N, C-alpha and C positions, 0 to 999 in steps of 0.2 A: 165249021172248022173241025177237022178230025183230031181227036186226042191221041197223043203219043205217050205210051207208058213203057218204060224200060225197067225191067226187073233183074236184080243180081242176086244170085244165091251162092253162098259159100259156106265153109265150115264155121265161120265166125258169126253168122247170123244172116238176116234178110234185110236188105236195104231197099227202100221204095222211093222212087223219085216221082213226085207228082208234077202235073202241068202247072200247078200253082206256084212252083218254085220252092216248095218246102221239101225237106228230106225227113223221112220217118224211119226209125229203127224199131222193128217189131210192131209197126202200125202202118195201115194203108191210108190213114187220114191224118197226116201230120198237121199240127196246128200252128207251128212256128217254123222258121227256117230250118231248125233242127229239132226234131221231136223224138226223144228216146223213151220208149215204153219199156222201162226196166231199170236196173241199177246202172250207175255210171261210175267208172273207175278212172281217176285222174292220177297219173304217176308223176306229174310235174306241176309246175305253177299254173295258176289260173290268171289270165290277163284280162283286165277290165278296161273298156274304152278302146282307144286307139282308132285307126282308120286303115285305109288301104296301104299306107306306107309305114305305119307304126304298129308295134305289137300290143300296146296298152300297158296298164299298171298292174304289176304282180303283187303289190302290197308288201308289208313287212311282217316279221314273225310276231304272232300274238294278235294281229288285227283280224277283225271279222268282216264279212261281206255284208254290206248294208244296202237294202233296196233303195233306189232313187225314185220309185214310182213308175207308173205306166209311161212307156215311150222314153224313159230316161235310163241311161246305163247305171248299174249299181257301182258302189265305191267301197274301197277298203277303209274301215273305221276302227280307231282305237277306243275301246269301251272300258271305263273304270268302274269296277264293281266292289263296293264296300259293304259287306254284310253287317248288319246290326243285330247282335244277339244279346238278350237279357235273360239270365236264368234266376228264377226265384224259388227258394225252398219254402213251401207253405205247409201248414197244419202238421200232423204227426205221421202222415203217410208218405212224406217226401214227394209231393206233386211238383214236377218241374215244369214251369211255364216259360216258354221261349218266345221272344219277339224277334223276328228276322225281317229286316227291311220294312219295319213298321207293321208287319203282320204277325199277330199273336197266334200261337198254336200250343195246345196243351197235350203233353204226352200222357200216356196211361200212367196211373198211379203205381208207384213201386211200394209194395207193402212190406217187403223184407229188406231191411237195411243193416249192414254189418257195422256196428259202432265199436271203436276201440278208444279207451281212455288211458292217457299216459300222464303220470305225475313227474314234472320236470322242475329243476332248479329249486327255489324256495317257495314256489307257489304250485297250485294245482292247475296245470295247463290242460284244458279239456280238448283233446284231439279226436275228431269224429271222422270216420271214413264212410262215405256214402257211395255205394255202387262203384267202389274202387277209387273214388276221388277223395283225397284227404283235405280237410279244412280245419283251422284252429279257431276256437271260440275265445271269448274274453276270459282272462285268467281269473280264477276264484281263489282268494286268499285262504290259506290253511293255518290256523293258529298254532298248530303243532310244529310247523316248519318256517313260519314267517310272522311278521308283525300283523296285527289286526285290531279291530275295534269291536267290542261287545256292545250291543244295543240294549241289553237288559242283564239282570243278575243271572249268573251261571254257576253251577256246581258240577265239578268233575269228580267222579267217584271211581276209585279203583280198590275193590275189596273194602277194607275198613278205613282206607285213607281218603281224605277229601281235599279238594281245592275249591274254595268258594270265593267269588268276587262280590264285594260289598256285603260281606257276611255279618250277621248279628248273632252268631252262635258262639258258645264258649270255646269250642274247638273248631272254629270256622276254617282254619287252614292248618293242615298237619302233614308231616312227612313221616311215614311209617308209624302213624299213631302217636308215639311219644318221643320220637327222635327230635322232632321240632313241632311245636304247637303254638298257635296264636289264639289267644282268648279275645275275641272281638267284642265281647260284652264288657269286660273289665279292663281292656287295653293292657294285657300282660302277655309275656312271651315265656314259654317253657321249653327248656332243653332237657330231654330225659324224662319229661313228665307232661301229661296232657292236662294237668290241673295245677298251674303255677300258683305259688303262694300269693294270697290276696294283697299282701303288703309289699310285694316285690314287682318291679317292672320287668325284671328278668330273673327267672328262677332256673339255675343250673343244678340238676339233681343227678347224683351218681354216688355209688358206694365204692367205686374202684378207680375213679379218675378225678383229676383236679382241674382248676381253671388256669390256663396258661396265658399270662399277659403278653401283649405284643412286645417283642424284643427289638429294641432300637439302639442306635449309637448316639449318645449324648456327647456334646463337646464342652459344655460348661453349664453350671447351674443357672446362670443368668441368660442363657441362649436357648430359645424355644426349639431350635432345630433338633430333630427333623420335622417337628410341627411348624406350621407357618406362623403361629402365635401362641403365647401362653394361654392356657385354658384351665381355670380353677377346677380341681377335682380330677383332672386327667391322670391316669396311672399307667406307667410303663415299666418294663424291666430293662435297665441299661446294661449293655454288654461290654462297654469300653472303659478304659482307664485313661483319663486325660487330665494332666496336671499343668498344662501350659498356661492357664490363667490363674494367677495366684489369688487365693480366696474364693475361687469359683470351681475348684476341682470336682471331678466326678469319678466315681468308682463303680464297679459292677454291683448291681442290686436294684431293688424296687425304688422308684421315685414317684412322688406325687407332686403335681403342679399346684401352686397356691394362687395362680393368676398373674404372678410377676416373676416366679423362679421355680426351679425344680428343688424339691426337698426330699431328703432320704429318710424315711422312717427308721427309727432305731428298734432293734430287737435284742434279746438277751445275748445273742452271739456277738453283737457289736461291742459289748462292754469288755474292756481290757483291764483286768485287775492286776496291777503290777505288784502290789503288796497288801497284806491285811485281808486275804481272801477268807480265812477261817475265823476272823474276829478275835483271835487270841492275842496275847501280849507279844507284839512284834519287836519291842525294844529289848532285845536280848542283852544289850550292853548296858551295864550300870557303871556310871562314872562318878568317882569321888574326887572332887576338885578342891585344892587348897588355894585360896585367893590371897595374895599378899596385900598388905595395907595400902589402900588407895589404888589397887591394880585391878586388871580384868583377865579372865582366862576363858578361852573357847575350847569346846570339845565336840567331836563328831559322835553322835549317838546312833546314826543309821546311814547307810549308803546304798543306793540302788541305781542300776543301769538298765535302761529299757529303750525299745525301738518302736516308733509309731510308723505305720504304713499309710495313714490317712491323716489329714488335719483333724485334730481332736481337742475336745475340752477335757483337760486333765485336772483332777481335783486332788490336792495334797492335804491330808488331815492327820492330826496327831494329838495325843494327850500325854503330857510329860509332867511327872511329879518331881518336886524339889524338896529335900529334907535337909535342914541345917544340922551339921554334925559336930560343930565346935562346942565343947562343953562350956557352959557358963557364958554363952553369948549375952552380953549385957551392954548394949550400945543404944542408948535412947536418942542420940543426937545425929548419928551418921547412918544412912540407909544402906541396906544390902540389896543389890539389883539382881534378880534372876530372870533369864530371858531364853526363848527358844524360837527358831525360825528355820525355813527351808532355803537352800542355796544350791545353784548349779555349779558344777566344776567343769563340765564340758557341754557344748551345744552344737547342733548341726549347722552347716553353712546356711546363711539366709535368715537365721533366727534373729529377732529384734530384742531378745532378752540379754541379760548380762550375767557373767559369772561372778562369784564372790559377792553377790548382792542379796540381802535378806528379802525373802518373800513370805508374806503371811506371818509376821512376827507376833509373838505373844509374850508379855512380860509382867513383872510385879515388883513391889518394893517391900522389904521387911525392915522394920525398926522396932526393936523390943528391949525390954529390960530384964527378961528372964530367959532361961534356956529354951531354945526353940526346937530341940531335937525330937520332940513328940509331935510336932505339927508338920503337915504336908501342904506345900503350896503347888497349885496345879497351873500348868500352862497349856494352851490349845492353839498351836500354830496351824492355821488353815488358810488355803488359798486355791483358787481355780484359775487356770491359765489356758488360753487358746494356743496350742502348739502346732507347728508345722511338722510334716513327716521328717523323720530322722532319728538319730540315736542321742540319748540324753544320759547324763550322770548327775544325780541329785543327792544331796546330803541333808539330814536333819541335824541341826547344830544346837548345842546348849551353851549358854554364856552366863558367867557370874562376874559381878563387878562390885568392888568395895569403893565407896565414894571417898573422895579426898578427905583426909583427916581421920579415916577409920583405922581400926586396929587389925584388919584382916579377919578372914573366917574360912571355914570349910563347909562344903555341902555335897550331897549325893543327888545326881540326876538320873531319872529312869528307874528308880527302885520301887516304885509303887506297883501294887498288884493290878491297878486299873490303867496302867500305861498301855497305849496301843497306837497304831498308825495305819493308814491305808492310802494307796495311790490308785486311782481308777481313771480310765480314759474312755471317752465316748466320741465316736467319729462325728464330725460336723457336716460331712458331705455324704 
């Protein structure tokens, strides 16, 4: 049989049709129905399968063409690819080991690493940048900016100043040397000294400054407030005046707690001397009194008006002399009574005392058969009273009495050189 070969030549290439039924492009020996010896450009879809009446399957976007094996048409297949990558930073040369789809590969070691450390918040957050990739390590506590735990004794030194934990030194902890010092050996604290007195738990040393007590507002001596409870030995300086609770008033000044109440220590400035400050004869009045037979006569020897600003213990004292002046007093059967006492003529509202009532009376009896003008009889009217704040008027009174059946007599009160009186007030709160 004679072979027939038809050749076509054009500007696009050479086509060869072989008797075998195969077509070759740029080949004279095509191995398949269409054999292209060179590159193939497809500008539209590729259809797989089909027959003389159908075009076949063009697939969908993203699918790949999968071989079906010899004699079988390929098919479009969707393939899911999930890369598995594990990066591990090892040693100090930053060797990055990557495992991709179960296969491990080691990249070349990177010897130069740019590290940047940043302190953030209250801790040291160590931020390291490796080859342009930043990662944060575990935070490292910084005792200067956050809480932390020491695992052993530590001493921090700044010049001559030290801060020691669990110290056993005499100046184990100090601020500016002497501003504040803790003697860890003798358990003492010094302020203004690095060597506190061995007999003091706290030694405050200064030649130009004092100790300022806590300033508080007390409401009553029996009320611990602003403390939560009475504490014996506690000292404060009260800034308030509160008289709402009778008998428990408080006034500005230092108070010491005795465990059940606040007590205000007295000082020289608390003493209010109403009369008798210089100790001289305060009885300027000398009274000569004539007493009728069987009668009595009162006379005022001294009058004082004073004002108390605080509840006070007021002491009234006097020494009053009495001299019989009637010539030839000769009465052996009837006594002559001489007496002296304190009495109030005005009281503040709320006082439980009474006016015209004798307080602290002192008296004596004379019965004689001879002239008594040369003898001095002494009286000492004394009394201490707890008085509320307010204004008072008090009198020192002398009284002479001739008993019933007597003949009367005369006497002089307050004429002795030893006569004196005093009135002093001490605050109770």
